[in-house]
MARZAZA-595799 format. One record per atom (N, C-alpha, C, CB): x, y, z; atom name; residue number from 1. Coordinates in steps of 0.2 Angstrom, whole numbers. Last residue first. Glycine has a CB too. Example, Ala and Ser with C-alpha at 12.3 -4.5 7.8 and 13.67 -1.06 7.14 Angstrom:
<recs>
REC / 64 / -11 / 35 / N / 2 $
REC / 68 / -5 / 36 / CA / 2 $
REC / 64 / 0 / 39 / C / 2 $
REC / 70 / -3 / 29 / CB / 2 $
REC / 66 / -28 / 39 / N / 1 $
REC / 62 / -22 / 39 / CA / 1 $
REC / 66 / -16 / 39 / C / 1 $
REC / 57 / -22 / 45 / CB / 1 $
</recs>
This chain:
<recs>
REC / 46 / 37 / -79 / N / 153 $
REC / 47 / 35 / -86 / CA / 153 $
REC / 40 / 36 / -90 / C / 153 $
REC / 49 / 28 / -87 / CB / 153 $
REC / 54 / 45 / -66 / N / 152 $
REC / 48 / 44 / -70 / CA / 152 $
REC / 49 / 42 / -77 / C / 152 $
REC / 43 / 50 / -69 / CB / 152 $
REC / 67 / 37 / -58 / N / 151 $
REC / 65 / 42 / -62 / CA / 151 $
REC / 59 / 40 / -65 / C / 151 $
REC / 71 / 44 / -67 / CB / 151 $
REC / 66 / 28 / -42 / N / 150 $
REC / 67 / 28 / -49 / CA / 150 $
REC / 64 / 35 / -52 / C / 150 $
REC / 63 / 22 / -53 / CB / 150 $
REC / 74 / 30 / -27 / N / 149 $
REC / 68 / 32 / -31 / CA / 149 $
REC / 69 / 32 / -38 / C / 149 $
REC / 65 / 38 / -28 / CB / 149 $
REC / 85 / 17 / -23 / N / 148 $
REC / 84 / 24 / -24 / CA / 148 $
REC / 78 / 25 / -28 / C / 148 $
REC / 90 / 27 / -28 / CB / 148 $
REC / 78 / 3 / -14 / N / 147 $
REC / 82 / 6 / -20 / CA / 147 $
REC / 81 / 13 / -20 / C / 147 $
REC / 81 / 2 / -26 / CB / 147 $
REC / 67 / -1 / -7 / N / 146 $
REC / 73 / 2 / -3 / CA / 146 $
REC / 78 / 5 / -8 / C / 146 $
REC / 77 / -3 / 1 / CB / 146 $
REC / 59 / -7 / -15 / N / 145 $
REC / 56 / -1 / -12 / CA / 145 $
REC / 62 / 3 / -9 / C / 145 $
REC / 51 / -2 / -7 / CB / 145 $
REC / 66 / -18 / -18 / N / 144 $
REC / 65 / -13 / -23 / CA / 144 $
REC / 62 / -7 / -21 / C / 144 $
REC / 59 / -16 / -28 / CB / 144 $
REC / 67 / -24 / -6 / N / 143 $
REC / 73 / -22 / -9 / CA / 143 $
REC / 72 / -17 / -14 / C / 143 $
REC / 77 / -28 / -11 / CB / 143 $
REC / 54 / -28 / -4 / N / 142 $
REC / 57 / -23 / 1 / CA / 142 $
REC / 63 / -20 / -2 / C / 142 $
REC / 58 / -27 / 7 / CB / 142 $
REC / 54 / -38 / -14 / N / 141 $
REC / 49 / -32 / -15 / CA / 141 $
REC / 52 / -27 / -10 / C / 141 $
REC / 42 / -34 / -13 / CB / 141 $
REC / 63 / -47 / -9 / N / 140 $
REC / 64 / -44 / -16 / CA / 140 $
REC / 60 / -38 / -17 / C / 140 $
REC / 63 / -49 / -21 / CB / 140 $
REC / 56 / -51 / 3 / N / 139 $
REC / 63 / -47 / 3 / CA / 139 $
REC / 64 / -44 / -4 / C / 139 $
REC / 68 / -52 / 5 / CB / 139 $
REC / 45 / -58 / -2 / N / 138 $
REC / 44 / -52 / 2 / CA / 138 $
REC / 51 / -48 / 2 / C / 138 $
REC / 42 / -53 / 9 / CB / 138 $
REC / 48 / -63 / -19 / N / 137 $
REC / 48 / -64 / -12 / CA / 137 $
REC / 47 / -58 / -8 / C / 137 $
REC / 55 / -67 / -10 / CB / 137 $
REC / 48 / -61 / -33 / N / 136 $
REC / 44 / -66 / -30 / CA / 136 $
REC / 45 / -68 / -23 / C / 136 $
REC / 46 / -72 / -34 / CB / 136 $
REC / 45 / -48 / -44 / N / 135 $
REC / 48 / -50 / -38 / CA / 135 $
REC / 44 / -55 / -35 / C / 135 $
REC / 49 / -44 / -33 / CB / 135 $
REC / 37 / -44 / -55 / N / 134 $
REC / 42 / -50 / -56 / CA / 134 $
REC / 45 / -52 / -49 / C / 134 $
REC / 47 / -48 / -61 / CB / 134 $
REC / 31 / -32 / -51 / N / 133 $
REC / 27 / -38 / -53 / CA / 133 $
REC / 31 / -44 / -53 / C / 133 $
REC / 23 / -37 / -59 / CB / 133 $
REC / 42 / -24 / -49 / N / 132 $
REC / 38 / -26 / -43 / CA / 132 $
REC / 34 / -32 / -45 / C / 132 $
REC / 34 / -20 / -41 / CB / 132 $
REC / 46 / -23 / -62 / N / 131 $
REC / 51 / -26 / -58 / CA / 131 $
REC / 47 / -28 / -51 / C / 131 $
REC / 56 / -21 / -55 / CB / 131 $
REC / 35 / -16 / -67 / N / 130 $
REC / 37 / -22 / -70 / CA / 130 $
REC / 41 / -26 / -65 / C / 130 $
REC / 40 / -21 / -77 / CB / 130 $
REC / 36 / -4 / -59 / N / 129 $
REC / 30 / -8 / -59 / CA / 129 $
REC / 31 / -15 / -62 / C / 129 $
REC / 24 / -5 / -63 / CB / 129 $
REC / 48 / 1 / -64 / N / 128 $
REC / 47 / -1 / -57 / CA / 128 $
REC / 41 / -6 / -56 / C / 128 $
REC / 46 / 6 / -53 / CB / 128 $
REC / 45 / 4 / -77 / N / 127 $
REC / 50 / -1 / -76 / CA / 127 $
REC / 49 / -3 / -69 / C / 127 $
REC / 57 / 2 / -77 / CB / 127 $
REC / 35 / 14 / -76 / N / 126 $
REC / 33 / 7 / -79 / CA / 126 $
REC / 38 / 2 / -77 / C / 126 $
REC / 32 / 8 / -86 / CB / 126 $
REC / 31 / 24 / -63 / N / 125 $
REC / 37 / 22 / -67 / CA / 125 $
REC / 35 / 15 / -69 / C / 125 $
REC / 43 / 22 / -63 / CB / 125 $
REC / 22 / 27 / -54 / N / 124 $
REC / 21 / 30 / -61 / CA / 124 $
REC / 26 / 27 / -66 / C / 124 $
REC / 21 / 38 / -61 / CB / 124 $
REC / 26 / 23 / -42 / N / 123 $
REC / 21 / 18 / -46 / CA / 123 $
REC / 20 / 21 / -53 / C / 123 $
REC / 15 / 18 / -43 / CB / 123 $
REC / 33 / 34 / -38 / N / 122 $
REC / 36 / 27 / -39 / CA / 122 $
REC / 32 / 23 / -44 / C / 122 $
REC / 38 / 23 / -32 / CB / 122 $
REC / 24 / 44 / -37 / N / 121 $
REC / 29 / 44 / -41 / CA / 121 $
REC / 32 / 38 / -43 / C / 121 $
REC / 34 / 49 / -39 / CB / 121 $
REC / 15 / 38 / -27 / N / 120 $
REC / 13 / 39 / -34 / CA / 120 $
REC / 18 / 40 / -39 / C / 120 $
REC / 8 / 46 / -34 / CB / 120 $
REC / 24 / 38 / -16 / N / 119 $
REC / 22 / 32 / -19 / CA / 119 $
REC / 19 / 33 / -26 / C / 119 $
REC / 16 / 29 / -14 / CB / 119 $
REC / 26 / 52 / -15 / N / 118 $
REC / 32 / 48 / -16 / CA / 118 $
REC / 30 / 41 / -19 / C / 118 $
REC / 36 / 47 / -10 / CB / 118 $
REC / 13 / 56 / -12 / N / 117 $
REC / 16 / 59 / -18 / CA / 117 $
REC / 22 / 54 / -20 / C / 117 $
REC / 18 / 66 / -17 / CB / 117 $
REC / 11 / 49 / 0 / N / 116 $
REC / 7 / 48 / -5 / CA / 116 $
REC / 10 / 50 / -12 / C / 116 $
REC / 0 / 51 / -4 / CB / 116 $
REC / 21 / 56 / 8 / N / 115 $
REC / 21 / 49 / 7 / CA / 115 $
REC / 17 / 47 / 1 / C / 115 $
REC / 20 / 45 / 13 / CB / 115 $
REC / 16 / 69 / 8 / N / 114 $
REC / 22 / 68 / 5 / CA / 114 $
REC / 23 / 61 / 4 / C / 114 $
REC / 28 / 70 / 10 / CB / 114 $
REC / 3 / 68 / 15 / N / 113 $
REC / 3 / 70 / 8 / CA / 113 $
REC / 10 / 68 / 4 / C / 113 $
REC / 2 / 77 / 8 / CB / 113 $
REC / 8 / 63 / 27 / N / 112 $
REC / 4 / 59 / 24 / CA / 112 $
REC / 4 / 61 / 16 / C / 112 $
REC / -3 / 60 / 26 / CB / 112 $
REC / 16 / 74 / 31 / N / 111 $
REC / 19 / 68 / 30 / CA / 111 $
REC / 15 / 64 / 26 / C / 111 $
REC / 21 / 65 / 37 / CB / 111 $
REC / 5 / 84 / 33 / N / 110 $
REC / 11 / 85 / 28 / CA / 110 $
REC / 14 / 78 / 26 / C / 110 $
REC / 16 / 90 / 31 / CB / 110 $
REC / -2 / 77 / 44 / N / 109 $
REC / -5 / 79 / 37 / CA / 109 $
REC / 0 / 80 / 32 / C / 109 $
REC / -9 / 86 / 38 / CB / 109 $
REC / -3 / 69 / 56 / N / 108 $
REC / 3 / 70 / 52 / CA / 108 $
REC / 1 / 72 / 44 / C / 108 $
REC / 7 / 63 / 51 / CB / 108 $
REC / -13 / 66 / 66 / N / 107 $
REC / -11 / 73 / 65 / CA / 107 $
REC / -5 / 74 / 60 / C / 107 $
REC / -9 / 76 / 71 / CB / 107 $
REC / -14 / 52 / 65 / N / 106 $
REC / -20 / 57 / 64 / CA / 106 $
REC / -17 / 64 / 62 / C / 106 $
REC / -24 / 57 / 70 / CB / 106 $
REC / -1 / 43 / 57 / N / 105 $
REC / -4 / 46 / 63 / CA / 105 $
REC / -9 / 51 / 61 / C / 105 $
REC / 2 / 49 / 68 / CB / 105 $
REC / -5 / 32 / 44 / N / 104 $
REC / -1 / 38 / 46 / CA / 104 $
REC / -4 / 40 / 53 / C / 104 $
REC / -1 / 44 / 41 / CB / 104 $
REC / -3 / 18 / 33 / N / 103 $
REC / -6 / 21 / 39 / CA / 103 $
REC / -1 / 27 / 42 / C / 103 $
REC / -7 / 15 / 44 / CB / 103 $
REC / -5 / 11 / 17 / N / 102 $
REC / -1 / 17 / 21 / CA / 102 $
REC / -6 / 19 / 27 / C / 102 $
REC / 0 / 23 / 17 / CB / 102 $
REC / -2 / -1 / 6 / N / 101 $
REC / -6 / 1 / 11 / CA / 101 $
REC / -2 / 6 / 16 / C / 101 $
REC / -9 / -5 / 16 / CB / 101 $
REC / -1 / -4 / -10 / N / 100 $
REC / 3 / -2 / -5 / CA / 100 $
REC / -1 / 1 / 0 / C / 100 $
REC / 9 / 3 / -7 / CB / 100 $
REC / -5 / -17 / -21 / N / 99 $
REC / -7 / -12 / -16 / CA / 99 $
REC / -2 / -10 / -11 / C / 99 $
REC / -14 / -14 / -13 / CB / 99 $
REC / -9 / -24 / -36 / N / 98 $
REC / -3 / -22 / -32 / CA / 98 $
REC / -6 / -16 / -28 / C / 98 $
REC / 3 / -20 / -36 / CB / 98 $
REC / -20 / -26 / -44 / N / 97 $
REC / -17 / -32 / -41 / CA / 97 $
REC / -11 / -30 / -37 / C / 97 $
REC / -14 / -37 / -47 / CB / 97 $
REC / -35 / -20 / -50 / N / 96 $
REC / -29 / -19 / -46 / CA / 96 $
REC / -26 / -25 / -44 / C / 96 $
REC / -30 / -14 / -40 / CB / 96 $
REC / -42 / -17 / -66 / N / 95 $
REC / -42 / -19 / -60 / CA / 95 $
REC / -35 / -19 / -56 / C / 95 $
REC / -45 / -27 / -60 / CB / 95 $
REC / -44 / -1 / -75 / N / 94 $
REC / -41 / -7 / -74 / CA / 94 $
REC / -42 / -10 / -67 / C / 94 $
REC / -33 / -7 / -76 / CB / 94 $
REC / -50 / 12 / -76 / N / 93 $
REC / -54 / 6 / -76 / CA / 93 $
REC / -51 / -1 / -76 / C / 93 $
REC / -58 / 6 / -83 / CB / 93 $
REC / -42 / 22 / -73 / N / 92 $
REC / -41 / 19 / -80 / CA / 92 $
REC / -46 / 13 / -81 / C / 92 $
REC / -34 / 18 / -81 / CB / 92 $
REC / -45 / 25 / -60 / N / 91 $
REC / -47 / 30 / -65 / CA / 91 $
REC / -47 / 27 / -72 / C / 91 $
REC / -43 / 36 / -65 / CB / 91 $
REC / -52 / 11 / -51 / N / 90 $
REC / -47 / 15 / -53 / CA / 90 $
REC / -49 / 20 / -59 / C / 90 $
REC / -41 / 11 / -55 / CB / 90 $
REC / -61 / 3 / -44 / N / 89 $
REC / -63 / 9 / -47 / CA / 89 $
REC / -58 / 14 / -49 / C / 89 $
REC / -68 / 13 / -42 / CB / 89 $
REC / -56 / -9 / -42 / N / 88 $
REC / -55 / -4 / -37 / CA / 88 $
REC / -57 / 3 / -39 / C / 88 $
REC / -47 / -4 / -35 / CB / 88 $
REC / -58 / -26 / -44 / N / 87 $
REC / -60 / -20 / -46 / CA / 87 $
REC / -59 / -15 / -40 / C / 87 $
REC / -68 / -20 / -48 / CB / 87 $
REC / -43 / -36 / -44 / N / 86 $
REC / -50 / -35 / -42 / CA / 86 $
REC / -51 / -28 / -44 / C / 86 $
REC / -51 / -36 / -34 / CB / 86 $
REC / -32 / -49 / -50 / N / 85 $
REC / -34 / -42 / -49 / CA / 85 $
REC / -41 / -42 / -47 / C / 85 $
REC / -32 / -38 / -56 / CB / 85 $
REC / -26 / -63 / -41 / N / 84 $
REC / -31 / -61 / -47 / CA / 84 $
REC / -33 / -54 / -45 / C / 84 $
REC / -37 / -65 / -47 / CB / 84 $
REC / -16 / -62 / -31 / N / 83 $
REC / -16 / -67 / -37 / CA / 83 $
REC / -20 / -66 / -43 / C / 83 $
REC / -18 / -74 / -34 / CB / 83 $
REC / -10 / -46 / -26 / N / 82 $
REC / -15 / -51 / -27 / CA / 82 $
REC / -14 / -56 / -33 / C / 82 $
REC / -22 / -47 / -29 / CB / 82 $
REC / 2 / -41 / -15 / N / 81 $
REC / 1 / -42 / -22 / CA / 81 $
REC / -4 / -48 / -23 / C / 81 $
REC / 7 / -44 / -26 / CB / 81 $
REC / 4 / -28 / -3 / N / 80 $
REC / 0 / -34 / -5 / CA / 80 $
REC / 0 / -35 / -13 / C / 80 $
REC / -7 / -34 / -2 / CB / 80 $
REC / 13 / -20 / 9 / N / 79 $
REC / 12 / -21 / 2 / CA / 79 $
REC / 9 / -28 / 1 / C / 79 $
REC / 19 / -21 / -2 / CB / 79 $
REC / 13 / -7 / 21 / N / 78 $
REC / 13 / -14 / 19 / CA / 78 $
REC / 11 / -14 / 12 / C / 78 $
REC / 7 / -18 / 24 / CB / 78 $
REC / 19 / 5 / 33 / N / 77 $
REC / 17 / 3 / 26 / CA / 77 $
REC / 17 / -4 / 26 / C / 77 $
REC / 22 / 6 / 21 / CB / 77 $
REC / 17 / 19 / 44 / N / 76 $
REC / 18 / 12 / 43 / CA / 76 $
REC / 16 / 10 / 36 / C / 76 $
REC / 15 / 8 / 48 / CB / 76 $
REC / 22 / 34 / 53 / N / 75 $
REC / 19 / 30 / 47 / CA / 75 $
REC / 21 / 23 / 47 / C / 75 $
REC / 20 / 34 / 41 / CB / 75 $
REC / 21 / 34 / 71 / N / 74 $
REC / 24 / 35 / 65 / CA / 74 $
REC / 21 / 32 / 59 / C / 74 $
REC / 32 / 33 / 66 / CB / 74 $
REC / 12 / 32 / 82 / N / 73 $
REC / 17 / 37 / 83 / CA / 73 $
REC / 21 / 38 / 76 / C / 73 $
REC / 22 / 34 / 88 / CB / 73 $
REC / -5 / 30 / 84 / N / 72 $
REC / 0 / 28 / 80 / CA / 72 $
REC / 6 / 34 / 80 / C / 72 $
REC / -2 / 27 / 72 / CB / 72 $
REC / -16 / 35 / 90 / N / 71 $
REC / -12 / 30 / 94 / CA / 71 $
REC / -6 / 28 / 90 / C / 71 $
REC / -16 / 24 / 96 / CB / 71 $
REC / -27 / 35 / 76 / N / 70 $
REC / -25 / 38 / 83 / CA / 70 $
REC / -21 / 33 / 86 / C / 70 $
REC / -32 / 39 / 87 / CB / 70 $
REC / -23 / 36 / 59 / N / 69 $
REC / -24 / 31 / 65 / CA / 69 $
REC / -22 / 35 / 71 / C / 69 $
REC / -20 / 25 / 64 / CB / 69 $
REC / -29 / 37 / 42 / N / 68 $
REC / -26 / 40 / 48 / CA / 68 $
REC / -28 / 36 / 54 / C / 68 $
REC / -28 / 48 / 48 / CB / 68 $
REC / -25 / 27 / 28 / N / 67 $
REC / -29 / 29 / 33 / CA / 67 $
REC / -25 / 32 / 38 / C / 67 $
REC / -33 / 23 / 36 / CB / 67 $
REC / -26 / 20 / 11 / N / 66 $
REC / -22 / 23 / 17 / CA / 66 $
REC / -27 / 26 / 22 / C / 66 $
REC / -18 / 29 / 14 / CB / 66 $
REC / -22 / 11 / -4 / N / 65 $
REC / -27 / 12 / 2 / CA / 65 $
REC / -23 / 15 / 8 / C / 65 $
REC / -30 / 5 / 4 / CB / 65 $
REC / -17 / 13 / -18 / N / 64 $
REC / -14 / 15 / -12 / CA / 64 $
REC / -19 / 16 / -6 / C / 64 $
REC / -9 / 21 / -13 / CB / 64 $
REC / -15 / 2 / -32 / N / 63 $
REC / -20 / 6 / -27 / CA / 63 $
REC / -15 / 7 / -21 / C / 63 $
REC / -26 / 2 / -25 / CB / 63 $
REC / -13 / -2 / -49 / N / 62 $
REC / -10 / 0 / -43 / CA / 62 $
REC / -15 / 3 / -38 / C / 62 $
REC / -4 / 4 / -44 / CB / 62 $
REC / -16 / -4 / -62 / N / 61 $
REC / -16 / -10 / -58 / CA / 61 $
REC / -13 / -9 / -51 / C / 61 $
REC / -12 / -16 / -61 / CB / 61 $
REC / -16 / 8 / -69 / N / 60 $
REC / -10 / 3 / -70 / CA / 60 $
REC / -10 / -3 / -65 / C / 60 $
REC / -4 / 7 / -70 / CB / 60 $
REC / -23 / 17 / -55 / N / 59 $
REC / -22 / 15 / -62 / CA / 59 $
REC / -16 / 11 / -63 / C / 59 $
REC / -22 / 22 / -67 / CB / 59 $
REC / -25 / 20 / -42 / N / 58 $
REC / -21 / 25 / -46 / CA / 58 $
REC / -22 / 24 / -53 / C / 58 $
REC / -14 / 25 / -44 / CB / 58 $
REC / -38 / 18 / -30 / N / 57 $
REC / -34 / 15 / -36 / CA / 57 $
REC / -31 / 21 / -40 / C / 57 $
REC / -40 / 12 / -40 / CB / 57 $
REC / -45 / 23 / -20 / N / 56 $
REC / -38 / 24 / -19 / CA / 56 $
REC / -34 / 21 / -25 / C / 56 $
REC / -35 / 22 / -12 / CB / 56 $
REC / -61 / 31 / -23 / N / 55 $
REC / -56 / 26 / -24 / CA / 55 $
REC / -49 / 28 / -23 / C / 55 $
REC / -57 / 23 / -31 / CB / 55 $
REC / -68 / 39 / -9 / N / 54 $
REC / -66 / 39 / -16 / CA / 54 $
REC / -61 / 34 / -17 / C / 54 $
REC / -64 / 46 / -18 / CB / 54 $
REC / -74 / 37 / 3 / N / 53 $
REC / -73 / 44 / 1 / CA / 53 $
REC / -72 / 45 / -6 / C / 53 $
REC / -68 / 48 / 5 / CB / 53 $
REC / -72 / 24 / 5 / N / 52 $
REC / -79 / 26 / 4 / CA / 52 $
REC / -79 / 33 / 2 / C / 52 $
REC / -83 / 26 / 11 / CB / 52 $
REC / -59 / 23 / 9 / N / 51 $
REC / -61 / 21 / 2 / CA / 51 $
REC / -68 / 23 / 0 / C / 51 $
REC / -60 / 13 / 2 / CB / 51 $
REC / -59 / 28 / 22 / N / 50 $
REC / -56 / 32 / 17 / CA / 50 $
REC / -58 / 30 / 10 / C / 50 $
REC / -48 / 31 / 17 / CB / 50 $
REC / -66 / 17 / 28 / N / 49 $
REC / -69 / 24 / 28 / CA / 49 $
REC / -66 / 28 / 23 / C / 49 $
REC / -68 / 27 / 35 / CB / 49 $
REC / -57 / 7 / 26 / N / 48 $
REC / -63 / 6 / 23 / CA / 48 $
REC / -67 / 13 / 23 / C / 48 $
REC / -68 / 1 / 26 / CB / 48 $
REC / -46 / 11 / 34 / N / 47 $
REC / -45 / 10 / 27 / CA / 47 $
REC / -52 / 10 / 23 / C / 47 $
REC / -42 / 3 / 26 / CB / 47 $
REC / -52 / 12 / 47 / N / 46 $
REC / -49 / 18 / 44 / CA / 46 $
REC / -48 / 17 / 36 / C / 46 $
REC / -42 / 19 / 47 / CB / 46 $
REC / -57 / -2 / 49 / N / 45 $
REC / -62 / 4 / 48 / CA / 45 $
REC / -59 / 10 / 45 / C / 45 $
REC / -64 / 6 / 55 / CB / 45 $
REC / -45 / -8 / 49 / N / 44 $
REC / -50 / -10 / 44 / CA / 44 $
REC / -54 / -4 / 43 / C / 44 $
REC / -53 / -16 / 46 / CB / 44 $
REC / -40 / -3 / 61 / N / 43 $
REC / -36 / -2 / 55 / CA / 43 $
REC / -41 / -3 / 49 / C / 43 $
REC / -30 / -7 / 55 / CB / 43 $
REC / -49 / -7 / 70 / N / 42 $
REC / -48 / 0 / 69 / CA / 42 $
REC / -45 / 2 / 63 / C / 42 $
REC / -45 / 3 / 75 / CB / 42 $
REC / -48 / -21 / 69 / N / 41 $
REC / -54 / -18 / 67 / CA / 41 $
REC / -54 / -10 / 66 / C / 41 $
REC / -59 / -19 / 73 / CB / 41 $
REC / -35 / -23 / 75 / N / 40 $
REC / -36 / -24 / 68 / CA / 40 $
REC / -43 / -21 / 65 / C / 40 $
REC / -36 / -31 / 66 / CB / 40 $
REC / -29 / -11 / 86 / N / 39 $
REC / -34 / -16 / 85 / CA / 39 $
REC / -35 / -17 / 77 / C / 39 $
REC / -41 / -15 / 88 / CB / 39 $
REC / -12 / -9 / 88 / N / 38 $
REC / -18 / -6 / 86 / CA / 38 $
REC / -23 / -12 / 84 / C / 38 $
REC / -17 / -1 / 80 / CB / 38 $
REC / 1 / -15 / 90 / N / 37 $
REC / -3 / -13 / 96 / CA / 37 $
REC / -10 / -9 / 94 / C / 37 $
REC / 0 / -10 / 101 / CB / 37 $
REC / 8 / -19 / 79 / N / 36 $
REC / 9 / -12 / 81 / CA / 36 $
REC / 4 / -10 / 87 / C / 36 $
REC / 7 / -7 / 76 / CB / 36 $
REC / 5 / -31 / 74 / N / 35 $
REC / 11 / -31 / 79 / CA / 35 $
REC / 12 / -24 / 82 / C / 35 $
REC / 17 / -33 / 76 / CB / 35 $
REC / -4 / -30 / 64 / N / 34 $
REC / -6 / -32 / 71 / CA / 34 $
REC / -1 / -31 / 76 / C / 34 $
REC / -9 / -39 / 71 / CB / 34 $
REC / -3 / -27 / 51 / N / 33 $
REC / -1 / -22 / 56 / CA / 33 $
REC / -2 / -24 / 63 / C / 33 $
REC / -4 / -15 / 54 / CB / 33 $
REC / -8 / -37 / 44 / N / 32 $
REC / -1 / -36 / 43 / CA / 32 $
REC / 2 / -31 / 48 / C / 32 $
REC / 0 / -33 / 36 / CB / 32 $
REC / -22 / -36 / 47 / N / 31 $
REC / -18 / -41 / 51 / CA / 31 $
REC / -10 / -40 / 50 / C / 31 $
REC / -20 / -48 / 48 / CB / 31 $
REC / -25 / -26 / 38 / N / 30 $
REC / -26 / -24 / 45 / CA / 30 $
REC / -21 / -30 / 49 / C / 30 $
REC / -33 / -24 / 48 / CB / 30 $
REC / -24 / -33 / 26 / N / 29 $
REC / -20 / -28 / 27 / CA / 29 $
REC / -19 / -26 / 35 / C / 29 $
REC / -22 / -21 / 23 / CB / 29 $
REC / -35 / -42 / 28 / N / 28 $
REC / -28 / -45 / 28 / CA / 28 $
REC / -23 / -39 / 29 / C / 28 $
REC / -27 / -48 / 21 / CB / 28 $
REC / -45 / -33 / 27 / N / 27 $
REC / -45 / -37 / 33 / CA / 27 $
REC / -37 / -40 / 33 / C / 27 $
REC / -50 / -43 / 33 / CB / 27 $
REC / -43 / -27 / 14 / N / 26 $
REC / -42 / -23 / 20 / CA / 26 $
REC / -42 / -27 / 27 / C / 26 $
REC / -48 / -18 / 21 / CB / 26 $
REC / -46 / -39 / 7 / N / 25 $
REC / -40 / -36 / 6 / CA / 25 $
REC / -38 / -31 / 12 / C / 25 $
REC / -39 / -31 / 0 / CB / 25 $
REC / -60 / -40 / 10 / N / 24 $
REC / -55 / -45 / 12 / CA / 24 $
REC / -48 / -43 / 12 / C / 24 $
REC / -56 / -52 / 8 / CB / 24 $
REC / -65 / -29 / 4 / N / 23 $
REC / -66 / -30 / 11 / CA / 23 $
REC / -61 / -35 / 13 / C / 23 $
REC / -73 / -32 / 12 / CB / 23 $
REC / -62 / -30 / -10 / N / 22 $
REC / -59 / -25 / -6 / CA / 22 $
REC / -59 / -27 / 1 / C / 22 $
REC / -62 / -18 / -7 / CB / 22 $
REC / -60 / -48 / -15 / N / 21 $
REC / -64 / -42 / -14 / CA / 21 $
REC / -60 / -37 / -10 / C / 21 $
REC / -71 / -43 / -11 / CB / 21 $
REC / -52 / -58 / -15 / N / 20 $
REC / -56 / -57 / -22 / CA / 20 $
REC / -60 / -51 / -21 / C / 20 $
REC / -60 / -63 / -24 / CB / 20 $
REC / -36 / -64 / -10 / N / 19 $
REC / -42 / -61 / -9 / CA / 19 $
REC / -45 / -59 / -15 / C / 19 $
REC / -40 / -54 / -5 / CB / 19 $
REC / -24 / -71 / -11 / N / 18 $
REC / -30 / -74 / -15 / CA / 18 $
REC / -36 / -70 / -13 / C / 18 $
REC / -31 / -81 / -13 / CB / 18 $
REC / -8 / -66 / -13 / N / 17 $
REC / -14 / -65 / -9 / CA / 17 $
REC / -20 / -67 / -14 / C / 17 $
REC / -14 / -58 / -7 / CB / 17 $
REC / 8 / -67 / -13 / N / 16 $
REC / 3 / -71 / -17 / CA / 16 $
REC / -4 / -71 / -12 / C / 16 $
REC / 5 / -78 / -18 / CB / 16 $
REC / 15 / -58 / -5 / N / 15 $
REC / 17 / -59 / -12 / CA / 15 $
REC / 11 / -62 / -16 / C / 15 $
REC / 23 / -63 / -13 / CB / 15 $
REC / 14 / -47 / 7 / N / 14 $
REC / 11 / -53 / 5 / CA / 14 $
REC / 12 / -53 / -2 / C / 14 $
REC / 3 / -53 / 7 / CB / 14 $
REC / 23 / -39 / 20 / N / 13 $
REC / 23 / -40 / 12 / CA / 13 $
REC / 19 / -47 / 11 / C / 13 $
REC / 29 / -39 / 9 / CB / 13 $
REC / 28 / -37 / 32 / N / 12 $
REC / 22 / -33 / 30 / CA / 12 $
REC / 21 / -34 / 23 / C / 12 $
REC / 22 / -26 / 33 / CB / 12 $
REC / 41 / -42 / 33 / N / 11 $
REC / 35 / -45 / 37 / CA / 11 $
REC / 28 / -42 / 35 / C / 11 $
REC / 36 / -45 / 44 / CB / 11 $
REC / 49 / -34 / 26 / N / 10 $
REC / 47 / -40 / 23 / CA / 10 $
REC / 41 / -44 / 27 / C / 10 $
REC / 52 / -45 / 22 / CB / 10 $
REC / 43 / -17 / 29 / N / 9 $
REC / 48 / -23 / 31 / CA / 9 $
REC / 45 / -29 / 27 / C / 9 $
REC / 48 / -24 / 39 / CB / 9 $
REC / 42 / 0 / 27 / N / 8 $
REC / 41 / -7 / 24 / CA / 8 $
REC / 46 / -12 / 26 / C / 8 $
REC / 40 / -6 / 17 / CB / 8 $
REC / 46 / 13 / 30 / N / 7 $
REC / 40 / 11 / 32 / CA / 7 $
REC / 38 / 3 / 31 / C / 7 $
REC / 35 / 15 / 28 / CB / 7 $
REC / 58 / 15 / 24 / N / 6 $
REC / 58 / 15 / 31 / CA / 6 $
REC / 51 / 13 / 34 / C / 6 $
REC / 60 / 22 / 34 / CB / 6 $
REC / 55 / 16 / 10 / N / 5 $
REC / 59 / 10 / 13 / CA / 5 $
REC / 59 / 10 / 21 / C / 5 $
REC / 66 / 10 / 11 / CB / 5 $
REC / 50 / 29 / 9 / N / 4 $
REC / 46 / 23 / 9 / CA / 4 $
REC / 49 / 17 / 12 / C / 4 $
REC / 44 / 22 / 1 / CB / 4 $
REC / 62 / 37 / 10 / N / 3 $
REC / 56 / 37 / 15 / CA / 3 $
REC / 52 / 31 / 15 / C / 3 $
REC / 52 / 43 / 14 / CB / 3 $
REC / 77 / 29 / 6 / N / 2 $
REC / 72 / 33 / 5 / CA / 2 $
REC / 66 / 32 / 10 / C / 2 $
REC / 69 / 32 / -2 / CB / 2 $
REC / 94 / 29 / 12 / N / 1 $
REC / 88 / 26 / 12 / CA / 1 $
REC / 82 / 31 / 11 / C / 1 $
REC / 86 / 21 / 18 / CB / 1 $
</recs>
């Protein structure tokens, strides 16, 4: 199993999200991690603070909002697909409709960078993005992330 698959469970995947602004996306993302014993306000603040430093939009309709969290013992992931794309100040100017939200422990610098690189590599694959967009259930999305990492296309 790949590293990303260990972070993501179907319970932390929203397939049809109707949020229309970043703030609401971050609120929903924080709620997806509520079972971890971390206050949703702290998660929201971490995601929002990171976004203020610069956009986490990658391009091609993808963003990877991420934050460091005190009290977190291991990295966690969630995935949200929006019904309508929203502006995320991505480098290509395209709005975002697919987001992988990543939380890491405060002191996990190397792991944080490794996970971001792995996600960026996956999302750079056009075939993977198409499959992800077509997946219609949380389990189908989790299965795509669990598959062996795709080669870059």
